[in-house]
C-alpha positions as CSV (number, residue, x, y, z in Angstrom):
1,M,-0.2,-0.1,-0.2
2,N,1.6,3.2,-1.1
3,I,0.4,6.2,1.2
4,A,2.1,9.8,1.0
5,N,3.7,10.3,3.7
6,L,3.3,6.9,6.0
7,S,6.8,6.1,6.0
8,A,7.4,9.8,8.0
9,L,5.0,8.2,11.2
10,Q,6.9,5.3,10.9
11,P,8.2,3.8,14.0
12,L,5.1,5.5,15.8
13,K,5.8,6.2,19.2
14,G,2.9,8.3,20.6
15,V,0.8,9.9,23.3
16,S,-2.5,10.8,23.5
17,Y,-2.5,14.5,24.2
18,S,-5.8,16.3,25.9
19,P,-3.7,19.6,28.1
20,A,-5.7,22.3,30.0
21,P,-5.2,24.6,32.2
22,S,-5.0,23.3,35.8
23,D,-8.2,26.0,36.4
24,D,-10.7,24.5,33.8
25,T,-14.1,22.8,35.4
26,P,-15.6,19.9,33.9
27,R,-19.2,21.2,34.5
28,P,-20.0,24.7,33.7
29,P,-20.3,27.4,34.3
30,L,-17.2,26.7,31.9
31,K,-14.2,29.2,31.9
32,Y,-12.5,28.5,28.0
33,F,-15.1,27.4,25.5
34,D,-13.4,24.8,23.9
35,T,-10.8,22.5,25.7
36,D,-8.5,22.9,22.3
37,F,-5.3,24.0,24.4
38,A,-2.3,23.5,21.6
39,N,-2.2,26.7,20.0
40,S,-1.5,30.9,20.6
41,T,-3.9,31.6,23.0
42,F,-2.1,28.8,25.7
43,P,1.3,28.8,25.1
44,L,2.6,27.9,28.5
45,I,1.4,24.4,28.5
46,W,3.3,23.4,25.3
47,T,6.4,25.4,25.0
48,P,9.1,26.0,27.3
49,G,9.3,29.8,25.7
50,Q,8.4,32.8,29.0
51,G,8.9,30.4,31.2
52,G,6.5,27.2,30.1
53,R,5.9,24.4,31.4
54,G,7.4,22.8,28.1
55,D,5.4,19.6,27.7
56,V,5.7,18.9,23.8
57,K,9.8,19.2,24.4
58,N,9.1,17.1,27.7
59,L,7.7,14.8,25.1
60,A,10.3,14.4,22.7
61,D,13.0,14.3,25.4
62,I,11.5,10.6,26.2
63,G,11.3,9.7,23.1
64,V,7.8,10.7,22.0
65,N,7.5,11.5,18.2
66,F,3.5,11.3,18.2
67,L,0.4,13.1,19.0
68,H,-2.7,12.1,19.5
69,L,-4.9,15.4,19.7
70,Y,-8.6,15.2,20.3
71,D,-9.7,18.8,19.5
72,W,-9.2,21.1,16.5
73,S,-11.0,24.9,16.7
74,V,-11.8,26.4,13.5
75,P,-8.4,28.3,12.6
76,P,-8.3,32.3,11.0
77,A,-6.9,32.5,7.7
78,P,-3.2,31.9,7.1
79,G,-1.9,35.2,8.0
80,S,-4.9,36.6,10.3
81,A,-5.5,37.0,14.0
82,P,-8.3,34.6,15.6
83,G,-11.4,35.7,15.6
84,A,-14.0,35.1,17.8
85,Y,-14.1,31.5,19.2
86,Q,-11.2,31.0,17.0
87,R,-7.5,29.2,17.5
88,N,-4.2,29.8,15.7
89,H,-2.1,26.1,16.1
90,L,0.4,27.5,13.7
91,P,2.6,28.2,16.7
92,F,2.3,24.6,18.4
93,L,2.4,23.1,15.0
94,E,5.9,24.5,13.9
95,Y,7.5,24.0,17.0
96,C,6.7,20.0,17.3
97,G,7.9,20.1,13.9
98,R,10.9,22.1,15.4
99,C,11.0,18.6,18.2
100,K,10.8,16.2,15.5
101,V,7.4,15.2,17.1
102,K,4.5,15.0,14.7
103,V,0.2,15.2,15.1
104,M,-2.7,13.9,14.5
105,V,-5.1,16.9,13.6
106,P,-8.3,16.3,14.8
107,I,-11.4,17.1,12.8
108,S,-14.1,16.4,16.2
109,N,-17.0,14.8,16.6
110,Y,-18.4,18.6,17.3
111,F,-18.0,18.5,13.5
112,M,-19.6,15.2,13.1
113,E,-22.6,16.3,14.8
114,Q,-23.1,19.0,13.1
115,I,-23.1,17.2,9.8
116,H,-25.7,14.8,11.4
117,Q,-27.6,18.3,11.9
118,G,-27.5,19.0,8.5
119,K,-25.1,21.8,8.7
120,G,-22.6,20.1,6.3
121,S,-22.1,22.8,4.0
122,T,-20.9,24.8,7.2
123,V,-18.1,22.6,8.0
124,K,-17.2,22.4,4.7
125,S,-15.9,25.4,5.3
126,Q,-14.7,25.4,8.1
127,I,-13.0,21.9,6.8
128,Q,-11.3,24.1,4.0
129,A,-9.9,26.9,7.0
130,M,-7.6,23.6,8.5
131,V,-6.5,22.7,5.2
132,A,-5.5,26.1,4.5
133,E,-4.1,25.9,8.4
134,V,-1.9,22.9,8.6
135,Y,-0.8,23.4,5.1
136,N,0.3,27.6,5.4
137,G,-1.7,28.4,2.7
138,G,1.2,26.8,1.0
139,K,1.3,23.6,-0.8
140,T,3.0,21.2,1.9
141,P,2.1,20.4,4.9
142,L,3.8,22.6,8.0
143,P,6.7,19.9,9.4
144,G,4.7,19.3,12.9
145,A,1.5,17.5,10.7
146,G,1.2,13.8,10.4
147,M,-1.9,12.9,9.9
148,W,-5.6,13.7,9.9
149,G,-7.5,12.0,11.8
150,I,-11.9,11.9,11.6
151,A,-13.9,11.6,14.7
152,N,-13.0,9.4,17.3
153,E,-15.1,6.2,18.2
154,Y,-17.6,6.6,15.6
155,D,-18.8,3.0,16.5
156,L,-20.0,4.5,20.3
157,A,-21.7,7.9,19.0
158,G,-25.2,8.9,19.8
159,G,-25.3,11.7,18.2
160,F,-23.7,11.0,14.5
161,N,-22.3,8.1,12.3
162,V,-20.5,6.5,9.5
163,K,-21.9,8.2,6.9
164,D,-20.7,11.6,8.5
165,V,-17.4,10.5,9.2
166,V,-17.4,9.5,5.4
167,Q,-18.6,13.1,4.6
168,A,-16.3,14.5,6.5
169,M,-14.0,12.9,4.6
170,A,-15.0,13.9,1.0
171,Y,-15.2,17.5,2.7
172,L,-10.9,17.1,3.5
173,L,-11.0,15.6,-0.2
174,D,-12.0,19.3,-1.8
175,A,-10.6,21.4,0.1
176,E,-7.7,20.0,-0.4
177,Q,-8.0,20.0,-4.4
178,A,-9.9,23.7,-4.2
179,L,-5.7,25.1,-2.3
180,G,-4.1,22.5,-5.4
181,I,-2.3,20.0,-2.7
182,A,-0.9,17.5,-4.8
183,A,-0.6,13.8,-4.1
184,G,2.4,13.2,-2.8
185,S,1.6,16.3,-0.5
186,T,-1.5,15.0,1.2
187,L,-1.1,13.5,4.6
188,P,-2.9,10.1,6.0
189,V,-6.0,9.7,7.1
190,T,-7.4,7.8,10.2
191,S,-10.7,7.5,12.3
192,P,-10.0,6.3,15.5
193,V,-12.6,3.1,16.6
194,S,-13.5,1.2,19.8
195,F,-12.3,-2.2,20.6
196,G,-16.6,-3.1,21.0
197,T,-17.0,-6.6,19.0
198,G,-19.3,-5.9,17.0
199,G,-20.8,-9.3,16.7
200,L,-16.9,-10.6,16.3
201,P,-16.2,-11.5,19.9
202,D,-12.0,-12.7,19.1
203,A,-11.3,-10.0,17.1
204,P,-13.0,-6.1,18.6
205,A,-12.4,-3.3,16.3
206,I,-12.5,-5.1,13.2
207,A,-16.5,-5.4,13.0
208,A,-16.2,-1.2,12.6
209,I,-13.4,-1.0,10.5
210,Q,-15.3,-3.6,8.0
211,K,-18.4,-0.7,8.2
212,L,-16.0,2.3,7.5
213,K,-14.2,0.7,4.5
214,K,-17.6,-0.2,3.0
215,A,-18.8,3.2,3.6
216,V,-15.8,4.8,1.9
217,E,-15.5,2.7,-0.6
218,S,-19.5,3.3,-1.6
219,Y,-19.1,7.3,-1.8
220,P,-18.6,7.9,-5.2
221,A,-15.3,10.8,-4.6
222,L,-13.6,7.9,-1.9
223,G,-14.2,5.0,-3.4
224,S,-11.2,2.5,-2.8
225,K,-8.8,5.0,-4.2
226,F,-9.0,6.8,-1.1
227,W,-9.2,4.1,1.1
228,T,-5.5,2.6,-0.5
229,G,-4.3,5.4,-1.1
230,R,-4.7,7.6,1.9
231,F,-6.7,5.4,5.2
232,V,-5.0,4.3,8.0
233,A,-6.8,2.0,10.6
234,S,-7.1,2.6,14.1
235,A,-8.1,1.6,17.2
236,N,-8.1,2.4,21.2
237,T,-7.9,-0.4,23.4
238,F,-6.7,-1.3,27.1
239,N,-6.1,-5.5,26.5
240,D,-3.7,-6.4,27.7
241,G,-0.1,-7.0,26.3
242,A,-0.5,-10.4,25.2
243,F,-4.3,-10.2,23.9
244,L,-2.3,-7.0,21.7
245,A,0.8,-9.1,20.3
246,R,-1.7,-11.7,18.9
247,Y,-4.0,-9.7,17.6
248,I,-1.2,-7.4,15.8
249,Q,0.1,-10.5,14.4
250,K,-3.2,-13.0,13.7
251,V,-6.2,-11.4,14.3
252,F,-5.8,-7.6,12.2
253,P,-4.0,-9.2,9.4
254,G,-6.0,-12.1,9.0
255,Y,-9.0,-9.6,8.3
256,F,-7.1,-7.0,6.8
257,P,-4.0,-8.2,5.1
258,D,-2.2,-5.0,3.3
259,L,-3.8,-2.2,5.9
260,P,-1.8,0.3,7.9
261,F,-2.8,0.1,11.4
262,F,-2.1,1.7,15.0
263,F,-4.0,2.4,17.9
264,A,-4.7,5.5,18.9
265,E,-5.5,5.1,22.5
266,M,-3.8,2.2,25.0
267,G,-3.0,1.6,28.5
268,I,-5.6,1.1,31.7
269,D,-7.0,3.7,34.7
270,I,-6.3,3.4,38.4
271,N,-9.8,1.6,39.9
272,G,-10.2,0.8,43.5
273,Q,-9.6,-2.5,43.0
274,G,-5.8,-3.1,43.7
275,R,-5.1,-1.4,40.6
276,D,-2.6,1.5,42.0
277,E,0.1,3.9,40.0
278,N,3.2,1.0,39.9
279,A,0.2,-1.5,38.7
280,Q,-1.2,1.2,36.5
281,A,2.9,1.6,35.3
282,K,3.2,-2.4,34.9
283,Y,0.3,-3.2,33.1
284,V,1.0,-0.8,30.6
285,A,4.9,-1.5,30.3
286,T,3.8,-5.6,29.2
287,Q,1.5,-3.6,26.8
288,L,4.2,-1.8,25.4
289,A,6.8,-4.3,25.1
290,N,4.3,-6.8,23.2
291,T,3.5,-4.4,20.6
292,P,6.8,-3.5,19.1
293,P,6.0,-1.6,15.8
294,E,6.5,-4.2,13.0
295,G,5.0,-4.4,9.1
296,N,1.9,-2.4,9.0
297,F,1.4,-2.4,12.5
298,L,2.9,1.7,13.2
299,G,2.8,1.7,16.9
300,R,0.6,2.9,19.4
301,C,0.1,6.3,21.4
302,V,-0.2,5.5,25.3
303,F,-3.4,6.9,26.9
304,Q,-2.5,9.6,27.9
305,F,-0.3,11.9,28.5
306,L,-1.7,13.8,31.9
307,N,-4.3,13.4,34.7
308,Q,-7.8,14.7,33.2
309,S,-9.0,15.9,37.0
310,A,-9.9,19.2,35.7
311,L,-11.9,18.0,33.2
312,K,-13.3,14.5,35.0
313,T,-13.9,13.2,37.9
314,G,-13.7,8.9,38.4
315,T,-11.3,6.6,36.9
316,E,-11.4,8.1,34.3
317,A,-9.8,11.0,35.3
318,T,-7.0,9.0,36.0
319,F,-5.2,7.5,33.0
320,G,-2.1,10.1,32.9
321,M,1.5,9.3,32.6
322,T,1.7,12.7,35.2
323,K,-0.8,14.3,37.6
324,Y,-0.6,18.5,39.1
325,S,1.9,18.3,41.7
326,Q,1.2,19.0,45.1
327,S,3.8,21.7,44.7
328,G,1.7,24.3,45.0
329,Q,4.4,26.0,42.1
330,Y,2.1,26.8,39.0
331,R,2.4,29.4,36.1
332,T,-0.1,32.0,35.5
333,G,-0.6,32.9,31.0
334,S,-2.8,35.9,29.5
335,I,-5.3,35.2,27.1
336,P,-4.6,38.5,24.9
337,A,-6.4,41.4,25.0
338,G,-9.3,41.4,22.9
339,Y,-10.0,38.2,22.1
340,D,-13.4,36.7,21.9
341,P,-13.8,35.0,24.4
342,G,-12.1,35.2,27.3
343,G,-9.4,38.1,26.2
344,G,-7.3,39.6,29.1
345,Q,-8.0,36.3,31.4
346,S,-5.6,34.7,33.1
347,Y,-4.9,30.5,33.1
348,R,-3.5,28.5,34.9
349,V,-0.6,26.2,34.6
350,D,0.4,24.0,37.1
351,E,3.6,22.0,38.0
352,L,3.1,18.4,37.1
353,T,4.9,15.6,38.6
354,E,5.6,12.0,37.1
355,K,3.7,9.0,37.5
356,P,5.2,5.7,37.7
357,L,3.7,5.6,34.2
358,Y,6.0,8.0,32.7
359,K,9.8,6.1,33.3
360,A,7.6,3.0,31.7
361,V,7.0,5.1,27.9
362,Q,10.4,6.3,28.2
363,S,12.0,3.0,29.1
364,A,10.3,2.0,25.5
365,Y,10.1,5.5,23.8
366,S,13.8,6.3,24.1
367,G,15.6,2.4,24.8
């Protein structure tokens, strides 16, 4: 399978990256209008410049070369300041490029829901703005851009379906053609699915990928050419290492012998049944040891960089390689004056503490 720019992602040593200011909140009233913080409005999170925390460089230093992002708000036109409810990601992408880190640029579930509600023409123009940003108004993508991620777990979503995902792919293709992007400069496309069995108990994720394949190939503007020339399969899994080794070697290639794939999420939570931070690290270390990139298997993204305690509660907030420090040390950044919404307000960036999981990832990725 010959997919342009896929080789730049091999081997894929990724982390799911959902940074957030530590003064965010999991329930209304929300301080920030979105959960996209990988942009020019919040540089103290991801860059070390101006005394920032420097998440991206810190991850690059332990061998991470790929970031799975989840939210990407509509950007302004290249060269323009962000308007209301827009975010400028150019500094983030440029910095990732300098750190030799590739980004999975997400076209999130929000946009799928908008398509499903009949607002496709608006989403089409928004996707065109994203493509223009990733290519910085030119013909080649910024070095930090590695892949398009369209939706997350469409098979579990309640507000949209596989047809909406495929429609977004068609909008992406339209945008590339409108901007004159050559075939050799396009980026691979993925759409992560869950590890639900879908009627195939020994082959999780396969049914959802089969359904996606059928929908892509039956869409006239995409067809089998898009499937074989652009698409990379991905799935989110929390199964143990032995299961994943068999899945990579036997299960997935038994259904898709020629399709490249990776795990867009891989990890385990901390629960109240004996799995503490050390047990979490040991479990994920075994997952990593059993999932080396080989053949059509590109690699995996450890889920995830930071405990999501600013946005979630319960076990969902415990997956992180890091957590907010209890030292009380933090930095304060300012949202640019005049920005709508939130211009002139501050955001808080706490120091982080590395959990045992951090060392497990470092050992696997930089060893």
